[in-house]
Each structure stands twice: as structure tokens, then as C-alpha cells.
C-alpha positions as CSV (number, residue, x, y, z in Angstrom):
1,M,40.0,28.0,77.3
2,P,41.5,27.9,73.8
3,N,38.9,25.3,72.8
4,F,36.1,27.6,73.8
5,L,37.6,30.5,71.9
6,L,38.0,28.3,68.8
7,A,34.4,27.2,69.1
8,V,33.2,30.9,69.3
9,A,35.4,31.8,66.4
10,G,33.8,29.0,64.4
11,F,30.4,30.3,65.3
12,V,31.4,33.8,64.2
13,L,32.7,32.4,60.9
14,A,29.4,30.6,60.3
15,T,27.6,33.8,60.8
16,V,29.9,35.5,58.3
17,A,29.2,32.7,55.8
18,L,25.5,33.4,56.1
19,G,26.3,37.1,55.5
20,L,28.2,36.0,52.3
21,V,24.9,34.5,51.0
22,R,23.3,38.0,51.5
23,V,26.1,39.6,49.5
24,L,25.6,37.2,46.6
25,R,21.8,37.2,46.6
26,G,20.9,40.5,48.3
27,P,17.9,42.3,46.7
28,G,19.6,45.7,46.7
29,D,22.9,47.4,46.9
30,A,22.3,48.7,50.4
31,D,21.6,45.1,51.6
32,R,24.9,44.0,50.0
33,I,26.9,46.8,51.6
34,M,25.5,46.0,55.0
35,A,26.4,42.3,54.5
36,I,30.0,43.4,53.6
37,Q,30.1,45.4,56.8
38,L,29.1,42.2,58.6
39,L,32.0,40.4,56.9
40,G,34.4,43.1,58.1
41,T,33.1,43.1,61.7
42,G,32.9,39.3,61.8
43,G,36.3,38.8,60.2
44,T,37.8,41.2,62.8
45,A,36.1,39.3,65.7
46,A,37.2,35.9,64.3
47,L,40.8,37.0,63.8
48,L,40.9,38.4,67.4
49,L,39.5,35.2,68.8
50,L,41.9,33.1,66.8
51,A,44.8,35.3,67.8
52,E,44.0,34.8,71.5
53,A,43.4,31.1,71.2
54,M,46.6,30.4,69.2
55,A,48.7,33.1,70.9
56,A,49.5,34.7,67.5
57,P,50.0,38.4,68.0
58,A,50.5,39.1,64.3
59,A,46.8,38.3,63.7
60,V,45.8,41.2,66.0
61,D,47.6,43.6,63.7
62,L,45.7,42.1,60.7
63,A,42.4,42.4,62.6
64,L,43.0,46.0,63.4
65,L,43.9,46.7,59.8
66,L,40.6,45.1,58.7
67,A,38.7,47.1,61.3
68,L,40.3,50.3,60.0
69,L,39.5,49.6,56.3
70,A,35.9,48.6,56.8
71,P,34.4,52.1,57.3
72,F,36.0,53.2,54.0
73,V,33.7,50.8,52.2
74,S,30.6,52.5,53.6
75,V,31.9,56.0,52.8
76,A,32.7,55.0,49.2
77,F,29.3,53.5,48.9
78,V,27.5,56.6,50.1
79,K,29.6,58.8,47.9
80,S,28.8,56.6,44.8
81,V,25.0,56.6,45.3
82,P,23.4,58.9,42.8
83,G,21.0,61.5,44.2
84,G,22.5,61.2,47.7
85,R,22.4,64.2,49.9
86,E,25.5,66.4,50.0
87,A,27.0,67.0,53.4
């Protein structure tokens, strides 16, 4: 089972690497911020898979921290867009 989890974590990290290309070459800021959200979600998933495969409970704490910080990036982006609607 750990080999399967490691393979899935590798696939998730490959997907995250493709998202990194979008961050670097994205046509617009919104595309880049969505790719950064993918990095946060994929990073969380990969950390959780690796924590389970390697029986490392400290990685779970790091994954939860990453999952908690990711929404703040979206909020900061929306607040910084000029001409955005006020809530």
C-alpha cells in the first residue's frame, strides 16, 4: 500500500509541476492566482499522501497549515484588484 500512495503522490506532484508552468507563463493575473491555488491544494494532497505512506504525523500538521493559508492568497488577490466590487 505505501508504494501505491507514493505513486499517487508522485502523480499529484507532477500535476502541481504543470501548474507551476501556468504560474510562470500565465496570460493573466487571475490565471496565475488559480494556478497558485492548485499548488496549495496539490501540495496539501501530496503531503497527506506522503505522511500516510511514510507514517510521518508531523507532515499532517504541515499539510493542514498549508490548507489554512491557501484561502488567504485568494482573499488578498481579490482585495488588491482595482475596480473590484465592494462587499
